C-alpha positions in Angstrom: -6.1 40.0 1.6 -6.7 41.8 4.8 -5.4 38.9 6.8 -1.8 39.7 5.6 0.2 42.4 7.4 0.2 45.8 5.6 3.7 45.5 4.2 2.8 42.2 2.4 -0.6 43.3 0.9 0.7 45.2 -2.2 3.0 42.3 -3.0 0.2 39.7 -2.5 -2.1 41.8 -4.6 0.3 41.8 -7.6 0.8 38.0 -7.3 -2.9 37.3 -7.0 -3.6 39.4 -10.1 -0.9 37.6 -12.1 -2.3 34.2 -11.1 -5.9 35.3 -11.9 -4.8 36.2 -15.4 -3.3 32.8 -16.0 -4.6 30.2 -13.5 -3.3 27.3 -15.4 0.2 28.4 -14.4 -0.7 29.3 -10.8 0.7 27.3 -7.8 -1.0 28.0 -4.5 1.0 28.1 -1.3 0.3 28.9 2.3 2.0 32.1 3.6 3.1 35.5 2.7 5.6 36.2 -0.1 9.0 35.0 1.0 7.8 32.0 3.0 9.4 28.6 2.8 6.4 27.4 0.9 6.9 30.2 -1.6 10.6 29.1 -2.0 9.4 25.5 -2.5 6.9 26.6 -5.1 9.6 28.4 -7.1 12.0 25.5 -6.8 9.4 22.9 -7.8 7.8 24.9 -10.6 10.3 27.5 -11.9 7.9 28.7 -14.7 4.8 28.9 -12.5 3.0 31.9 -10.9 3.1 31.5 -7.1 -0.2 32.3 -5.5 0.0 33.3 -1.8 -2.8 32.1 0.5 -3.2 32.9 4.2 -4.1 29.4 5.3 -3.7 25.8 4.2 -7.5 25.7 3.6 -7.3 28.8 1.4 -4.5 27.2 -0.7 -6.6 24.0 -1.1 -9.7 26.0 -2.0 -7.8 27.9 -4.7 -7.1 24.6 -6.4 -10.7 23.2 -5.9 -12.1 26.5 -7.3 -9.8 26.5 -10.3 -7.9 29.6 -9.3 -4.7 27.5 -9.3 -3.6 24.4 -11.1 -2.1 22.9 -8.0 -1.0 23.7 -4.4 2.3 22.8 -2.7 1.8 22.0 1.0 4.4 21.1 3.7 3.6 17.8 5.3 6.6 17.0 7.6 9.9 18.3 8.8 13.0 16.3 9.7 13.4 18.1 13.0 9.9 18.9 14.1 7.8 16.0 12.7 4.5 16.4 10.8 2.8 19.7 10.2 -0.2 20.1 12.4 -3.6 19.3 11.0 -2.3 18.4 7.5 -3.3 14.7 8.0 -6.9 15.9 8.4 -6.9 18.4 5.5 -5.4 16.0 2.9 -8.2 13.3 3.0 -10.9 15.9 3.3 -9.6 18.1 0.5 -10.8 15.9 -2.4 -7.5 16.6 -4.1 -4.9 14.1 -5.3 -1.2 14.1 -4.3 0.6 14.3 -7.7 4.2 15.0 -6.5 6.6 15.8 -3.7 9.4 18.2 -3.1 12.1 18.4 -0.5 13.3 21.8 0.7 16.4 22.4 2.7 15.4 24.9 5.4 17.6 27.8 6.3 16.1 30.0 9.0 17.3 33.6 9.6 16.6 36.1 12.3 15.6 39.5 10.9 14.3 42.7 12.5 14.3 46.5 12.6 17.3 46.9 15.0 20.3 44.8 16.0 20.6 41.3 17.4 21.3 42.6 20.9 17.9 44.4 20.8 15.9 41.3 20.2 13.8 39.9 23.1 11.1 38.0 21.1 11.2 36.1 17.8 7.9 35.7 15.9 7.4 32.9 13.5 5.4 29.8 12.6 5.4 27.2 15.5 7.3 24.8 13.2 10.1 27.3 12.7 10.2 28.2 16.3 10.5 24.5 17.3 13.3 24.0 14.8 15.3 26.8 16.3 14.3 26.4 20.0 17.8 25.7 21.3 19.3 28.6 19.5 16.6 31.0 20.7 17.0 29.7 24.3 20.8 30.1 24.2 20.4 33.8 23.1 17.6 34.6 25.6 15.0 35.1 23.0 11.4 34.2 23.7 9.3 32.5 20.9 6.2 34.2 19.7 3.9 32.1 17.5 2.4 33.4 14.2 0.7 31.4 11.4 3.5 32.0 8.8 7.3 32.7 8.7 7.3 35.5 6.1 4.1 36.8 7.4 5.8 37.3 10.7 8.6 39.2 8.9 5.8 41.5 7.4 4.4 42.0 10.9 7.8 42.9 12.3 8.3 45.3 9.4 5.0 47.0 10.3 5.8 47.1 14.1 9.4 48.5 13.7 10.0 47.4 17.2 13.7 46.4 17.6 12.8 44.1 20.5 10.6 41.9 18.2 12.3 40.0 15.4 11.1 37.4 12.9 12.3 33.9 12.0 11.9 33.5 8.2 13.8 32.5 5.1 16.7 34.9 4.4 15.1 36.3 1.3 12.2 37.7 3.4 14.5 40.3 4.9 15.0 42.0 1.5 11.3 41.7 0.6 10.2 43.5 3.8 13.3 45.8 4.2 14.5 44.3 7.5 18.0 43.8 8.8 19.4 40.3 8.5 20.6 39.6 12.1 21.6 35.9 12.0 21.5 33.1 9.4 21.4 29.3 9.5 20.2 29.2 13.1 18.2 25.9 12.9 19.2 23.3 15.6 20.5 20.8 13.0 22.1 21.1 9.5 19.8 18.4 8.1 16.7 20.5 8.6 14.5 19.6 5.6 10.8 19.9 4.9 8.9 17.6 2.7 6.1 19.1 0.6 3.4 17.4 -1.4 1.8 18.8 -4.6 -2.0 18.6 -4.6 -4.1 18.8 -7.8 -7.7 18.1 -8.9 -6.6 15.0 -10.7 -3.5 12.8 -11.2 -2.0 11.2 -14.2 -1.7 7.4 -14.6 1.5 6.0 -13.3 3.8 4.6 -15.9 6.1 1.6 -15.6 9.4 3.6 -15.4 10.9 5.4 -12.4 10.5 5.1 -8.7 7.0 5.7 -7.4 5.4 6.5 -4.0 1.8 5.9 -2.9 0.2 7.7 0.0 -2.8 6.3 1.8 -4.9 6.6 4.9 -6.9 3.8 6.6 -8.6 2.8 9.8 -8.2 -0.8 11.1 -11.0 -2.8 12.6 -11.3 -2.5 16.4 -10.1 -6.1 17.1 -6.9 -7.4 18.7 -3.8 -7.5 16.5 -5.7 -5.7 13.6 -2.8 -3.4 12.8 -0.3 -6.3 13.0 -2.3 -8.3 10.5 -3.0 -5.4 8.3 0.7 -4.6 8.0 1.6 -8.3 7.3 0.6 -8.0 3.7 3.3 -5.4 3.0 6.0 -7.5 4.6 5.0 -10.7 2.8 4.7 -9.0 -0.5 8.1 -7.2 -0.3 6.6 -3.7 -0.2 8.6 -1.1 1.6 6.6 1.1 3.9 8.6 4.3 4.5 6.1 6.1 6.8 3.3 5.1 9.2 1.7 7.6 11.6 -1.4 7.3 13.7 -3.8 10.1 14.7 -7.1 10.5 16.5 -10.2 12.1 14.9 -13.0 13.8 16.7 -11.6 13.3 20.1 -11.9 9.6 20.0 -9.4 7.4 21.9 -10.8 4.2 20.3 -10.9 4.7 16.5 -7.3 5.3 15.3 -6.6 6.3 11.8 -3.3 5.8 10.0 -1.3 7.8 7.4 1.2 5.8 5.4 3.7 6.1 2.5 4.7 3.0 0.6 7.0 2.5 -2.3 5.4 1.4 -5.5 2.2 2.1 -7.4 -1.2 0.4 -7.9 -0.8 -2.1 -10.7 2.4 -3.5 -9.1 1.5 -7.1 -8.2 3.0 -6.9 -4.7 1.4 -3.6 -3.8 -2.0 -4.7 -5.1 -1.9 -7.8 -2.9 -0.8 -5.8 0.1 -3.6 -3.3 -0.4 -6.1 -6.1 -0.7 -5.0 -7.6 2.6 -5.0 -4.2 4.2 -8.6 -3.7 3.1 -9.6 -7.0 4.6 -8.4 -5.9 8.0 -9.5 -2.3 7.8 -12.9 -0.4 8.0 -11.8 1.6 5.0 -8.7 2.4 2.9 -8.2 5.6 0.8 -5.4 6.1 -1.6 -4.5 9.8 -1.6 -2.2 9.7 -4.6 0.6 8.0 -6.5 3.5 10.1 -7.6 7.2 9.9 -8.6 9.7 9.9 -5.7 11.6 13.2 -5.5 14.2 11.5 -3.3 15.1 7.9 -3.4 14.3 6.2 0.0 16.7 3.9 1.7 
């Protein structure tokens, strides 16, 4: 609780108390009240009790400890790419991806004074990156903070007209700030994809469009990745995402994060996963869930 800025603490306390009284309805999210993750939680689960958590780890722990039924976590953005560290947190969490949600991002500038007063904008690095051209054009320097709405709470506490926040428009009302500019992202298609994490998933049924997320590490031999990917091509499985990342400072052992269309039990995907396993040191399926948005 003490990690949140003072203006956010009473709001957080009320939300935490409500979630504690009915944890089966609680949805954990990272950030202060009013953050994009809060907006996503309300959109994805209209009848739920949003539970604010200061960090991604805190949100994951809330689910693991039974204080929330699930967590909704941002994983990638259409402008700024993947969310830092999330590829490490997901496999290590022990939780299962049970759903996804796409949120249209609308950043706003808010502060205690006027727009002409602003010299610095405080926000999450993702938000700052998504608005970097607008900020540069207006001579405003970026100032990193772990959360968008949390930055709005800090600005409300500082009451310094020279320091504003980048946050969802609704945060201005929550923290009694002036709304100085709206829709300032560098592209109109600015969208963040969230995944829902829970302690266990439900079996996939035969109806609907499904997505499966997995991580793997190929064997350290020539053309291993090429061979590992061949099974998806020959079995007609559409891979919509493939990203590599290094763990523990190694430049030799590369791990991969992938999304594919389909579900285990589909003949083509089962054959593709079998071939992937043959060419990999290990393969871990993180979850199978319905597509919130049709690919292609």
